[in-house]
C-alpha positions as CSV (number, residue, x, y, z in Angstrom):
1,M,25.8,-36.5,-17.2
2,K,25.3,-34.3,-14.2
3,K,23.1,-35.5,-11.3
4,L,21.4,-32.7,-9.5
5,M,19.6,-33.0,-6.2
6,I,17.7,-30.0,-4.9
7,L,17.8,-30.2,-1.1
8,F,15.6,-27.2,-0.3
9,V,14.1,-24.1,-1.7
10,L,14.3,-20.8,0.1
11,G,11.4,-19.4,-1.9
12,L,10.6,-17.7,-5.1
13,L,9.5,-13.9,-5.6
14,R,8.2,-14.8,-9.0
15,L,7.3,-17.8,-11.0
16,N,8.7,-18.7,-14.4
17,C,5.9,-19.8,-16.7
18,G,6.7,-20.8,-20.2
19,V,3.4,-20.8,-22.1
20,M,2.3,-23.9,-24.0
21,A,-1.0,-23.4,-25.8
22,Q,-2.5,-26.3,-27.6
23,G,-5.7,-26.7,-29.5
24,V,-5.7,-23.2,-31.1
25,T,-6.4,-23.2,-34.8
26,G,-5.4,-20.4,-37.2
27,D,-2.8,-17.7,-36.8
28,V,-2.7,-15.9,-33.5
29,V,-0.6,-12.7,-33.5
30,P,0.8,-11.8,-30.1
31,L,-0.3,-8.3,-29.0
32,K,1.8,-5.7,-27.2
33,V,1.2,-2.3,-25.6
34,G,-0.4,0.0,-28.2
35,S,-1.9,-2.9,-30.2
36,V,-5.5,-2.5,-31.4
37,L,-7.6,-5.6,-30.4
38,P,-8.8,-7.4,-33.5
39,E,-12.4,-8.3,-33.8
40,K,-11.4,-12.0,-33.4
41,F,-10.3,-11.2,-29.9
42,W,-13.8,-9.9,-28.9
43,E,-15.5,-12.9,-30.5
44,Q,-13.5,-15.4,-28.4
45,G,-15.4,-17.4,-25.8
46,L,-13.8,-17.7,-22.4
47,S,-14.9,-20.3,-19.8
48,V,-15.6,-18.3,-16.7
49,Y,-16.2,-19.7,-13.2
50,A,-18.5,-17.7,-10.9
51,G,-21.0,-18.7,-8.2
52,G,-20.0,-22.3,-8.3
53,K,-20.8,-22.7,-12.0
54,V,-18.8,-22.4,-15.3
55,S,-20.3,-20.5,-18.2
56,V,-18.8,-19.4,-21.5
57,K,-18.7,-15.6,-22.1
58,Q,-17.6,-13.8,-25.1
59,L,-14.8,-11.3,-24.4
60,S,-17.0,-8.6,-26.0
61,F,-19.0,-8.7,-22.7
62,Y,-16.1,-6.6,-21.2
63,K,-15.6,-4.3,-24.2
64,D,-17.3,-1.3,-22.6
65,R,-14.9,-1.0,-19.6
66,L,-11.3,-1.1,-18.5
67,L,-10.5,-4.8,-18.6
68,V,-7.4,-6.2,-16.8
69,L,-6.5,-9.8,-17.7
70,D,-4.6,-11.1,-14.7
71,F,-2.6,-14.2,-15.8
72,W,-1.7,-16.2,-12.8
73,G,-0.6,-19.7,-11.8
74,R,-1.5,-22.0,-8.9
75,Y,2.1,-22.0,-7.6
76,C,2.5,-18.2,-7.8
77,A,2.2,-16.9,-4.3
78,P,2.2,-13.2,-5.2
79,C,-0.6,-13.9,-7.7
80,I,-2.8,-15.6,-5.1
81,R,-2.1,-13.1,-2.4
82,S,-3.3,-10.3,-4.7
83,M,-6.8,-11.7,-5.4
84,P,-8.6,-10.1,-2.5
85,K,-7.3,-6.7,-3.7
86,M,-8.6,-7.4,-7.2
87,D,-12.0,-8.4,-5.8
88,S,-12.2,-5.1,-3.9
89,L,-11.2,-3.1,-6.9
90,N,-14.0,-4.8,-9.0
91,K,-16.5,-3.9,-6.4
92,A,-15.2,-0.3,-6.1
93,F,-15.4,0.3,-9.8
94,E,-18.3,-1.9,-10.7
95,G,-19.3,-1.4,-14.4
96,R,-16.2,0.6,-15.2
97,L,-13.5,-2.0,-14.4
98,T,-13.2,-5.8,-14.5
99,V,-10.1,-7.5,-13.3
100,L,-10.4,-10.9,-14.7
101,P,-8.0,-13.6,-13.4
102,V,-7.1,-16.1,-16.0
103,G,-5.2,-19.0,-14.5
104,D,-3.6,-22.3,-15.4
105,C,-6.6,-24.3,-14.1
106,K,-8.4,-26.2,-16.9
107,S,-11.5,-27.2,-15.0
108,A,-13.8,-25.9,-12.3
109,V,-12.6,-28.7,-10.0
110,D,-9.0,-27.6,-10.3
111,L,-9.8,-24.0,-9.7
112,K,-12.1,-24.7,-6.7
113,G,-9.3,-26.8,-5.2
114,V,-6.8,-23.9,-5.5
115,L,-9.3,-21.3,-4.1
116,T,-10.3,-23.6,-1.3
117,R,-6.7,-24.3,-0.3
118,Y,-6.0,-20.6,0.1
119,G,-9.3,-19.6,1.6
120,L,-10.5,-17.6,-1.4
121,M,-13.8,-19.3,-2.1
122,G,-15.6,-16.3,-0.7
123,L,-14.4,-13.9,-3.4
124,G,-17.2,-12.7,-5.6
125,M,-15.2,-12.0,-8.8
126,E,-15.2,-14.1,-11.9
127,Q,-12.3,-16.4,-12.7
128,G,-11.3,-17.4,-16.2
129,L,-10.1,-20.9,-16.8
130,Y,-7.0,-21.6,-18.9
131,S,-7.4,-20.2,-22.4
132,P,-5.0,-21.4,-25.2
133,Y,-6.0,-18.4,-27.3
134,L,-5.2,-15.8,-24.6
135,A,-1.9,-17.6,-23.8
136,L,-0.8,-17.1,-27.4
137,T,-2.2,-13.6,-27.7
138,F,-0.4,-12.4,-24.6
139,P,2.6,-14.6,-24.1
140,F,4.6,-14.2,-20.9
141,G,7.6,-15.4,-19.1
142,I,7.1,-14.3,-15.5
143,L,4.0,-14.1,-13.3
144,P,2.1,-12.1,-12.2
145,H,1.3,-10.8,-15.7
146,L,-1.4,-8.2,-16.1
147,V,-2.7,-7.0,-19.5
148,W,-4.7,-3.7,-19.4
149,I,-7.3,-3.3,-22.2
150,Y,-9.1,0.0,-22.7
151,Q,-11.1,1.5,-25.5
152,G,-10.1,-1.3,-27.8
153,R,-6.4,-1.0,-27.2
154,V,-3.7,-2.8,-25.1
155,V,-2.8,0.2,-23.0
156,A,-0.4,-1.4,-20.5
157,I,1.3,-4.7,-19.5
158,T,2.5,-4.7,-15.9
159,D,3.2,-6.9,-12.9
160,G,0.7,-7.0,-10.1
161,E,1.9,-4.1,-7.9
162,Y,0.8,-1.5,-10.4
163,L,-2.9,-2.5,-10.1
164,D,-4.2,-0.2,-7.4
165,K,-7.0,2.4,-7.0
166,E,-4.8,5.4,-7.9
167,N,-3.8,3.9,-11.2
168,V,-7.3,2.7,-12.1
169,V,-8.7,6.2,-11.4
170,A,-5.9,7.8,-13.5
171,M,-6.5,5.4,-16.4
172,L,-10.2,5.9,-16.4
173,S,-9.7,9.6,-16.7
174,L,-7.7,9.3,-19.9
175,D,-8.3,8.3,-23.5
176,A,-6.4,5.3,-24.9
177,E,-3.5,7.4,-26.2
178,G,-3.0,8.9,-22.7
179,A,-3.5,5.6,-21.0
180,I,-0.7,4.0,-23.0
181,K,1.8,6.5,-21.5
182,L,0.6,6.1,-17.9
183,L,2.4,2.9,-16.7
184,P,5.8,1.4,-17.4
185,T,5.8,-1.7,-19.5
186,K,6.8,-4.9,-17.6
187,V,10.2,-6.3,-18.4
188,D,9.1,-9.9,-19.1
189,K,12.5,-11.5,-19.3
190,A,12.6,-15.0,-17.7
191,V,15.9,-16.7,-16.9
192,R,15.1,-20.4,-16.8
193,G,17.2,-23.4,-15.7
194,E,20.7,-23.1,-14.5
195,V,22.0,-19.6,-13.8
196,E,25.7,-19.3,-13.2
197,L,27.1,-16.0,-11.9
198,I,30.6,-17.2,-12.8
199,G,31.7,-19.9,-15.3
200,F,33.6,-20.8,-18.4
201,G,31.3,-18.8,-20.8
202,D,31.9,-19.5,-24.5
203,L,35.1,-21.5,-23.9
204,R,32.9,-24.7,-24.0
205,L,35.1,-26.4,-21.5
206,E,33.9,-29.0,-19.2
207,K,33.8,-27.9,-15.6
208,P,36.5,-29.6,-13.6
209,K,36.0,-31.2,-10.3
210,G,37.1,-28.9,-7.5
211,F,35.6,-25.8,-9.2
212,F,35.2,-23.7,-6.0
213,Y,34.3,-20.0,-5.9
214,S,31.9,-17.4,-4.7
215,A,30.4,-14.4,-6.5
216,F,28.3,-11.4,-5.6
217,T,26.6,-9.3,-8.2
218,G,23.9,-6.6,-8.6
219,Y,20.3,-7.2,-9.7
220,L,19.8,-9.8,-12.4
221,E,16.8,-9.1,-14.6
222,G,14.4,-11.9,-14.8
223,A,16.2,-14.3,-12.5
224,S,13.8,-16.6,-10.7
225,P,15.2,-20.1,-11.0
226,P,15.2,-22.4,-8.0
227,E,17.2,-21.0,-5.1
228,G,18.8,-22.7,-2.2
229,R,21.4,-25.4,-1.8
230,I,22.1,-27.8,-4.7
231,V,24.4,-30.8,-4.6
232,D,26.2,-31.7,-7.8
233,S,27.6,-35.2,-7.2
234,A,29.2,-35.3,-10.7
235,L,31.5,-32.3,-9.8
236,A,31.6,-33.2,-6.0
237,T,30.4,-29.7,-5.1
238,T,27.5,-28.2,-3.2
239,R,26.3,-24.8,-4.2
240,L,24.1,-22.0,-2.6
241,R,22.3,-19.6,-4.9
242,L,20.4,-16.5,-4.0
243,F,18.9,-14.0,-6.4
244,N,17.9,-10.4,-6.1
245,K,17.9,-10.2,-2.3
246,P,18.1,-6.9,-0.3
247,L,21.2,-6.0,1.7
248,L,19.5,-6.7,5.0
249,A,18.8,-10.3,4.0
250,Y,22.6,-10.8,3.5
251,C,23.3,-9.0,6.8
252,R,21.0,-11.5,8.6
253,L,22.6,-14.5,6.8
254,A,26.0,-13.2,7.8
255,Y,24.8,-13.4,11.5
256,D,23.0,-16.7,11.9
257,F,22.3,-18.0,8.4
258,K,18.5,-17.3,8.7
259,S,16.1,-15.2,6.8
260,I,14.7,-11.9,8.2
261,S,11.8,-12.3,10.5
262,D,12.1,-9.1,12.5
263,T,13.6,-5.9,11.1
264,S,13.8,-4.5,14.6
265,M,16.9,-6.6,15.2
266,F,18.9,-4.2,12.9
267,E,20.4,-0.9,13.9
268,L,21.4,1.1,10.9
269,Q,24.3,3.6,11.3
270,V,24.2,4.6,7.7
271,A,23.9,7.7,5.5
272,S,20.6,6.7,4.0
273,K,18.2,3.9,4.9
274,D,16.8,3.9,1.4
275,R,19.5,1.5,0.4
276,Y,18.2,-1.0,2.9
277,F,14.5,-0.5,3.0
278,Q,12.0,0.0,0.2
279,R,10.3,3.4,0.6
280,T,9.3,3.8,-3.0
281,R,5.8,3.2,-4.2
282,Y,6.8,0.3,-6.4
283,Y,9.2,-2.5,-5.5
284,E,10.7,-3.4,-8.9
285,P,12.4,0.0,-9.6
286,W,13.9,0.0,-6.1
287,A,15.0,-3.7,-6.4
288,R,17.0,-3.0,-9.6
289,D,19.2,-0.6,-7.7
290,N,19.3,-2.2,-4.3
291,T,19.1,-6.0,-4.5
292,Y,22.0,-8.5,-5.1
293,C,22.7,-12.0,-6.2
294,Y,25.1,-14.4,-4.4
295,T,26.4,-17.8,-5.2
296,V,29.1,-20.0,-3.6
297,N,30.4,-23.4,-4.8
298,L,32.1,-25.5,-2.1
299,P,33.4,-29.1,-1.7
300,M,30.6,-31.5,-1.2
301,E,32.3,-33.2,1.8
302,M,32.1,-30.0,3.9
303,G,29.9,-30.5,6.9
304,K,26.8,-28.4,7.6
305,E,28.3,-26.3,10.3
306,E,31.6,-25.8,8.5
307,R,29.8,-24.8,5.3
308,S,27.5,-22.4,7.2
309,E,30.4,-20.7,8.9
310,F,32.3,-20.3,5.7
311,I,29.3,-18.7,4.0
312,R,28.7,-16.3,6.9
313,Q,32.3,-15.1,6.8
314,D,32.2,-15.0,3.0
315,I,29.1,-12.7,2.9
316,R,30.8,-10.4,5.5
317,R,33.8,-10.1,3.2
318,W,31.6,-9.2,0.2
319,L,29.7,-6.6,2.3
320,L,33.0,-5.1,3.4
321,L,34.0,-4.7,-0.3
322,M,30.8,-2.6,-0.6
323,G,31.7,-0.5,2.4
324,I,29.3,-2.2,4.8
325,S,30.5,-3.6,8.1
326,L,28.6,-5.6,10.7
327,S,28.8,-6.1,14.4
328,F,26.6,-8.2,16.6
329,E,25.9,-6.8,20.1
330,K,23.9,-8.2,23.0
331,R,21.3,-5.6,24.2
332,K,18.9,-5.8,27.1
333,A,15.2,-5.7,26.1
334,A,12.4,-4.0,28.0
335,D,11.5,-7.4,29.6
336,G,15.1,-7.8,30.9
337,S,16.0,-10.5,28.4
338,E,19.1,-10.3,26.2
339,K,18.6,-9.9,22.4
340,I,21.1,-9.6,19.6
341,K,21.3,-6.4,17.7
342,I,22.8,-6.5,14.2
343,V,24.6,-3.1,13.8
344,V,25.1,-2.1,10.2
345,S,27.5,0.7,9.5
346,E,29.1,2.2,6.5
347,R,32.8,3.0,5.9
348,G,33.7,6.6,6.8
349,L,30.7,7.2,9.1
350,H,32.2,6.0,12.3
351,G,35.9,6.3,11.9
């Protein structure tokens, strides 16, 4: 049996959340965009935390407005970062919109602990505690997961970036039929566990020791498993996995094996910067065309410096195959100090 030791995690953009709902009696039919909310939905009681107290509210309380159920988790950083924005929207559209976070906390103590940890106790909005019924009615694989309910219909299911003032105004100006056409439906495909960019597929062969490789691919829908370096002692290998990262992230890794902290260190001599920087309103459509996955499997006995240098050179080779070359130049800054500039150029632009 394989023994895996995760040594570090570079960070997750999204959180995988398989839904387990217990204690719900009767048949619960999952709803999708276009579904009419059954009367049973409006009759459900939800434990809501507000003002330091928990009370039970029937969902029918929110029936006269645009209701956005924001499913979130305590380990989902994008979910937590978006809460102040949601609180502001509730205040701006009071009586017409309720954004109601429904998290994985099952008690007020748990919820207060999370909100306190992230400095969010000052938010005025209500917070729903975990609801088995809602978890089965709106199953999800990836957080954030927002369900928009309007005029008795599910009119949209999106991730968090689509919840903004412009979209709320647009939706409130439409009837349910029009609202259903307003926003793209979230692709809720979660890839869990081990994700291999290269392998033995359906051959059902055991991986041999000494299985060394690297692979570089385009965007992988739903990929959000643990990233970073993983040691597999059974196969005597160490593996680095990165998912859906922009090109500049790889350019920085190719220089000093660090993440981007300052984009001013890049000089782009390229036909279009749109390939490197997101300038679109929404991240996800841009990411599908402009982010990449990388994995490398190396001998476990390689030292840290040797491994890092190999990966830096390997990423440069992959970028070259894409027509991207890098140079690293020392430039004098305004204060007289020397700083490194990573020059990114594309084949054919500079001879």
